[in-house]
C-alpha positions, 0 to 999 in steps of 0.5 A: 500500500502507498502511504500518501499525504494530501496537500491542500484540503479545499473541495478538490483535495477533499474529493480525492482523499474520499475517492480512495477511502477503504482501498487497499492500493493507496491511503491518505495518513497525513495532509497539510492545508492553509485552512486547518480548522476548515479540514479538522472534521474532514481529516478526522473522518478520513484518518488524516493527520494534519500536520503544520507544514509541507516540510513536516510531510517531506521528513516523514520517513512513513510517507512514500508519496505526495498529492498536490491539490494546491495552487497552480503557481506553487506546484513547480517548487512542491514538486521539486521539494517533494522529489528532492526528499525521495516522495513520488508526486501526484500533481493536479493539472495543469502541472505548472503554468508555464512549460519552461517550468514543467520542463524543470519539474519533470526533469526534477523527478526524474533525476530523483527517480521518483514517479510523477503523475499529472491529474488529467483524470478524465484520461482513466474514464473507460468511455475515454478508453473506448475512443482510445481503443477504436481509434487504435484499430482504425474504425473511424478511418483518418481523423479529420477533427475534433470538438469538445465542450466542457462547462460548469457552474463552478465560477459563481460559487468561488469567493473573490479572494479564492486562488482559483479566482485570480488571473495570474492562477487562471489564465486565458478564462476557463483554460486552467480549470477545464479546457486543459482536459480537452487539449490533452485528449486532443494531443493523445488522439491527433499529436502535436498541435502547431497553431492556436486561436484563443478568445476569452470573455468574463460574464460572472462577477470574478476578476478572471475571465471565465469563458474561452473558445479555441481553435487549434491545427494539428501538425497531422492535418486535423483541427480541433475546436474547443468550448470551455466556461465555468459560468454556465450548466455543467456539460461534457461532450467530445466528439472525434470525427474520422473518414469512416464514422465519428465517436462521442463521449457526453454526459457530465460524468463522461457516462455515455459513449457513442460510435457512429460508423459512416454510411456504406454503399451495398453490392445493390447500391443502396447506401446504408448507415449501420446502427450506432453503438453505444456503450454506457458508464453511469457510475465510474469514478475517475478519481479512484482510478487515477490515483489507483493508477498512481499507486500502482506506477509507484509500485512499479516505480514507472512514471508513464512517459508518454503521458508526461510527453503529452502533458508537456507539450500541453504546456507548450500550446498552453503558453501559446493559448495564454499568448492568443488570449492576450493578442487576438492572434493566431499563435505558433505553438514552440516546439 
């Protein structure tokens, strides 16, 4: 069993801890948070010993790994410190706020020989796995385009003094909150991105923009379109279009996968459209799945290098999107 410490016990940190309560692969034994008084009852209920500072976690030989649910700007320093202390690291997305700092962070973990995983939780959902399997088998032919929508209403409930409402912590509107998940999917399925165009707007009362529209052009010839917002109702859909059909993951919990084959001409000359394939996953726990995968990676002492490579390219895309949101221009993606 991996003995883990949680750093950051806000809404998301608590969700991570609760998702693996009772699991044999990983157990949260310690934690640190800036709002200790607010976390006391939750920590007691989940068997998490609260400590006064991050250094206390790093010096504890009874802790194997740290899980970081902290402000994005703190990730780089915290990952490096944890790696230097020999702790394996799970860090919430985005890994940092720039490609340069992400490179340094990944290299620090590599040099220390610790496992590093970035919290792209939707990678672990079986509906996304259905896309991965069928795309690999050539079921949709040549990939033409991808369209993603990811929205939530969380912007209305974030206090103005919360770090998530800070434009420096959440550049390019809803990109950091939700849009990076769709970018990660698109990079995995279509490869490197060459250019981006990003438009952001503010519809809520916060200081940061909350709504983002993105156009992407891939080196392989495909295009991507993303709409994301934290200022409307919750929704998720991700559609992959190919020359032989399309695949769609939908619903707020990613609970439905649909494969639509393209029409085929029969020998008689009649054009027939095969029936859709639909698979439902109503109750899958993505947070539990990603943390169990992290625990198993720690057991094997093996970082998923392909996922880290995608995350690093995603940070190059992130840099370009932040520039595009500022300039209003199409921006190239470095590297």
